[in-house]
C-alpha positions in Angstrom: -15.7 19.2 -11.0 -19.0 19.5 -12.0 -18.5 17.6 -15.3 -16.5 14.8 -13.4 -19.6 14.7 -10.9 -21.9 14.1 -14.2 -19.6 11.0 -15.7 -19.9 9.7 -11.8 -23.6 9.4 -12.0 -23.5 8.0 -15.5 -21.2 5.1 -13.8 -23.3 4.7 -10.9 -26.3 4.0 -13.0 -24.6 1.5 -14.8 -23.5 -0.1 -11.7 -27.0 0.0 -10.4 -28.4 -1.5 -13.7 -25.9 -4.2 -13.1 -27.0 -5.1 -9.5 -30.6 -5.1 -10.3 -29.6 -7.9 -13.0 -27.6 -9.8 -10.2 -30.5 -9.4 -7.7 -33.1 -11.0 -10.0 -30.4 -13.9 -10.9 -29.5 -14.4 -6.9 -33.8 -14.5 -6.2 -34.9 -16.6 -9.5 -31.9 -19.3 -7.4 -33.5 -19.0 -4.0 -30.2 -18.5 -1.9 -32.6 -18.5 1.4 -31.1 -14.8 1.9 -32.8 -12.7 3.7 -33.5 -9.1 2.6 -30.9 -7.4 4.6 -28.3 -10.4 3.7 -29.0 -9.7 -0.3 -28.8 -5.8 0.4 -25.4 -6.3 2.2 -24.2 -8.8 -0.6 -25.3 -6.7 -3.2 -23.4 -3.9 -1.7 -19.8 -5.4 -2.8 -20.8 -6.2 -6.1 -19.2 -3.5 -8.7 -19.8 -5.1 -11.7 -20.8 -3.7 -15.3 -18.3 -0.9 -15.5 -14.4 -1.1 -16.9 -11.7 -0.7 -14.2 -11.1 2.6 -15.5 -14.8 3.7 -14.8 -14.0 1.9 -11.2 -11.0 4.1 -10.6 -12.9 7.2 -12.1 -15.5 6.7 -9.6 -12.8 6.1 -6.4 -10.9 9.4 -7.7 -14.3 11.5 -7.7 -15.0 10.0 -4.0 -11.7 11.4 -2.6 -11.8 14.7 -4.6 -15.3 15.5 -3.0 -13.6 14.4 0.8 -10.9 17.1 0.3 -13.3 19.8 -1.3 -15.4 19.4 2.4 -11.9 19.3 3.9 -11.0 22.9 2.4 -14.7 24.1 3.1 -13.9 23.2 6.6 -10.8 24.6 7.0 -11.8 27.9 5.0 -14.4 28.1 7.7 -12.6 27.3 10.7 -9.1 28.3 10.3 -9.3 30.8 7.5 -6.0 32.3 8.4 -4.0 28.6 8.1 -5.7 28.1 5.0 -3.1 30.2 2.5 -0.3 28.5 4.3 -2.0 24.8 4.0 -1.8 25.7 0.1 1.6 26.8 0.2 2.9 23.6 2.1 0.6 21.1 1.0 -1.1 21.4 -2.4 -2.1 18.1 -2.4 -5.2 19.2 -0.4 -6.9 20.5 -3.3 -9.0 18.4 -5.1 -7.5 16.9 -8.9 -9.0 19.4 -11.3 -7.6 22.3 -8.6 -4.0 20.7 -8.2 -1.1 22.9 -9.9 0.6 21.5 -12.8 4.1 19.9 -12.5 7.3 22.2 -12.8 8.4 22.1 -16.4 11.8 22.0 -15.2 11.8 18.6 -16.8 14.8 17.6 -14.5 13.3 14.3 -13.6 9.6 12.5 -14.3 7.2 12.2 -11.7 7.9 8.2 -11.8 11.8 9.2 -11.0 10.8 11.7 -8.5 8.6 8.8 -6.8 11.3 6.6 -6.7 13.8 8.8 -5.3 11.9 10.4 -2.6 11.0 6.5 -1.4 14.6 5.0 -1.3 15.1 8.0 1.0 12.3 7.4 3.0 13.7 3.3 3.1 16.9 4.5 4.0 15.6 6.7 7.0 13.1 3.9 8.4 15.7 1.6 8.7 18.5 3.9 10.7 14.7 4.7 12.9 14.4 0.8 13.1 18.1 0.5 14.4 17.9 3.3 16.7 14.4 2.4 18.2 16.0 -1.0 18.8 19.2 0.5 20.7 18.0 3.6 22.4 15.4 4.0 24.7 13.3 7.5 23.9 13.6 10.3 26.2 9.8 10.3 27.2 10.0 6.6 28.3 12.8 7.1 30.4 10.7 9.5 33.0 8.3 6.3 33.3 10.0 4.4 36.1 6.7 1.8 36.1 7.2 0.7 32.0 10.8 -0.4 31.8 10.0 -4.0 31.0 7.4 -3.2 28.8 9.6 -0.9 26.7 12.5 -3.3 26.8 10.1 -5.9 25.1 9.3 -3.5 22.6 12.9 -2.7 21.7 13.9 -6.7 21.4 10.8 -6.9 19.1 11.9 -3.8 17.2 15.4 -5.1 17.0 13.9 -8.6 15.9 11.6 -7.2 13.2 15.0 -5.2 12.1 17.1 -8.9 11.6 14.3 -10.7 10.1 14.4 -7.6 7.6 18.3 -8.1 7.2 17.7 -11.9 6.7 14.8 -11.3 3.7 17.4 -8.4 2.2 19.9 -10.9 2.1 18.4 -13.9 1.1 19.2 -15.0 -3.1 16.1 -14.6 -4.8 14.3 -11.9 -3.0 13.9 -10.0 -5.9 10.2 -8.9 -7.3 7.5 -11.2 -6.8 9.4 -14.1 -5.6 10.8 -11.9 -2.2 7.2 -10.6 -1.9 6.1 -14.2 -1.7 8.9 -14.9 1.2 8.2 -11.8 3.2 4.4 -13.1 3.3 5.4 -16.9 4.1 7.9 -15.1 6.9 4.9 -13.6 8.3 2.2 -16.4 7.7 1.2 -16.4 11.5 0.6 -13.0 11.7 -1.5 -12.8 8.9 -3.7 -16.1 9.4 -5.3 -17.3 12.4 -7.6 -19.5 13.5 -9.3 -17.1 16.3 -10.8 -13.9 14.6 -8.7 -10.6 13.7 -8.9 -8.4 16.5 -9.8 -4.7 16.0 -5.9 -3.0 17.0 -4.7 -6.0 14.4 -6.2 -4.4 11.8 -6.0 -0.9 12.8 -2.1 -1.9 12.7 -1.7 -0.9 16.4 1.3 -3.3 16.7 3.5 -1.7 13.7 6.5 0.2 15.0 6.0 4.1 14.6 9.0 4.3 12.2 7.7 1.8 9.9 4.3 3.8 9.7 6.1 7.3 9.1 8.1 5.8 6.8 5.3 4.5 5.0 3.2 7.8 5.1 6.4 9.7 3.6 6.8 7.0 1.2 2.9 7.1 -0.6 2.4 10.8 0.2 6.0 12.2 -0.2 7.8 14.7 1.7 5.7 16.9 4.0 7.0 19.2 6.6 3.5 18.2 8.7 3.8 14.4 8.5 6.5 14.7 11.1 5.0 16.4 13.7 1.4 14.6 13.4 0.5 11.9 16.1 1.2 8.5 14.8 -2.8 7.7 15.4 -3.2 10.1 12.2 -0.4 8.6 10.2 -1.6 5.3 10.8 -4.8 6.4 9.7 -4.0 7.8 6.8 -2.0 4.6 5.6 -4.8 2.7 6.2 -7.1 4.8 4.0 -4.8 4.0 1.2 -4.9 0.2 2.0 -8.4 -0.1 2.0 -8.6 2.3 -1.5 -6.2 -0.1 -2.9 -7.9 -3.3 -1.3 -11.3 -2.1 -3.2 -9.3 -1.9 -6.6 -7.7 -5.6 -5.6 -10.8 -7.0 -5.2 -12.6 -5.4 -8.3 -9.7 -6.8 -10.3 -10.1 -10.4 -9.0 -14.0 -10.6 -9.0 -14.6 -8.9 -12.0 -11.4 -11.1 -13.6 -10.2 -8.0 -15.3 -7.5 -8.8 -18.1 -4.8 -7.1 -17.0 -3.1 -6.9 -20.8 -6.5 -4.8 -21.3 -5.1 -2.3 -18.9 -4.1 1.2 -20.4 -0.5 2.7 -19.6 -1.7 4.7 -17.9 -4.2 2.9 -15.7 -1.0 0.5 -15.3 1.2 3.0 -13.9 -1.3 4.5 -11.6 -1.8 0.6 -10.0 1.5 -0.1 -9.9 2.6 3.3 -8.7 0.0 2.9 -5.9 1.5 -0.1 -4.2 5.0 0.9 -4.8 5.8 -1.8 -7.5 8.4 -1.3 -9.8 9.8 1.9 -10.6 11.4 3.9 -13.5 12.6 1.4 -16.6 10.4 -1.1 -15.8 8.3 -2.6 -18.7 4.6 -3.0 -19.0 5.1 -7.0 -19.0 7.3 -6.6 -15.6 4.6 -4.0 -14.4 2.0 -6.6 -15.0 4.2 -9.3 -13.5 4.3 -7.4 -10.7 0.5 -6.3 -10.3 -0.4 -9.9 -11.0 1.6 -11.0 -8.3 0.3 -8.4 -5.8 -3.2 -9.8 -6.7 -2.0 -13.4 -6.0 -0.8 -12.8 -2.8 -3.6 -10.4 -1.4 -6.5 -11.8 -3.0 -6.7 -15.1 -4.7 -4.3 -17.2 -2.5 -6.3 -15.9 0.8 -9.5 -16.7 -0.3 -8.2 -20.0 -1.2 -6.9 -20.9 1.9 -9.6 -19.2 4.1 -12.4 -21.1 2.1 -10.3 -24.4 2.7 -9.1 -23.8 6.4 -12.1 -21.2 7.9 -9.0 -18.9 9.1 -9.2 -15.2 9.7 -7.1 -13.1 7.4 -5.7 -9.7 8.3 -5.7 -8.1 5.1 -4.4 -5.0 6.0 -1.3 -6.2 7.8 -0.9 -8.0 4.7 -0.7 -5.1 2.1 1.4 -3.1 4.7 4.4 -5.6 4.2 3.9 -5.8 0.9 4.2 -2.1 0.6 7.2 -2.0 2.5 8.6 -4.8 0.9 8.4 -3.4 -2.6 9.7 -0.1 -1.2 12.9 -1.5 -0.4 13.0 -3.6 -3.6 12.9 -0.5 -5.5 15.6 0.9 -3.6 17.8 -1.6 -4.5 16.6 -2.0 -8.2 19.6 -1.1 -10.2 17.3 1.4 -12.3 16.1 3.4 -8.9 16.5 7.2 -9.4 18.4 7.5 -6.2 22.2 6.8 -7.1 23.6 6.5 -3.8 21.0 4.6 -2.1 21.4 2.2 -4.8 25.0 1.9 -4.4 24.9 1.0 -1.0 22.9 -1.9 -1.8 24.6 -2.8 -4.7 27.5 -5.0 -2.9 24.8 -7.0 -1.4 23.1 -7.8 -4.6 26.5 -8.9 -6.1 27.2 -11.2 -3.0 23.5 -12.7 -3.2 24.4 -12.9 -6.7 27.7 -14.9 -6.3 26.2 -17.4 -3.7 23.4 -18.3 -6.0 25.8 -19.1 -8.7 27.8 -21.0 -6.5 24.9 -23.2 -4.8 24.3 -23.7 -8.8 27.6 -25.0 -9.4 27.1 -27.3 -6.5 24.3 -28.7 -7.0 25.4 -29.6 -11.1 28.4 -31.4 -9.5 
């Protein structure tokens, strides 16, 4: 970790040098910015480094946070610390994490694909249950029946919208992601300012938050017993992490063709894009579609209309969509969930073929 810390210092020195150049250019152009505004604007500048160096800085920041959490746990709960390492080895910084198993039954990407497919099925079942069954604790609250009924109706409507989108012809890969974002247009773009609750994803159903947490972090016995606000916080932390990377890729005009295979796979994995058997071209296309829907298109619309954009909700929706799209993919590692969707895909393809025939006539 000490050598990684030294490399982080070198990268930050390059960033500082680049920011100084940008600062002199802005001062020469006389942009009428106050010193506080100039300092705040400079903090968003991340140029002068490559994407690999940017991701290395992000991982270094994450590892330092994990190290501080370990120190706190060793001091505050030393008896629980060994059990935490046993059941949740991801709390260790990257240099100290155990090596993957050598059984070679499945690759890391295949394992992630299988686990995410299971999370998709579990989440869809939980959504349907929440829409039709009143929770046991809610039955005890005699004054909240109307609110609970509205919540169940909202979840039922969400389930119907998900089903309609999944059964739409052409709802696949980037085209399906665009359909999902367009369907949520009124929730993503608003004339008034997005509230803090909306940015914090407070209105997202608990089953969806739980499914996202499991899909992003893998199966963990502590996830199911965590309070919902902690799970939502973990999802928001991941969303903010990829948001910073998205803005770096767009603002610094990074050519996706120059990304190394490892960087491309890591970027797509964090956004749940693609899966086993996808080519580099397919992954680049998926990442490009993601950047268009989360940064490029919203920036242009905000500049033209002055609307506010809920980028956290947009990225959460895209994570959900790509998780479902991966479970439906013919190359998914989870065979049984894939078979559940195969009939639906064949029906959609038949409808699309019949539509083309009618159009030709």
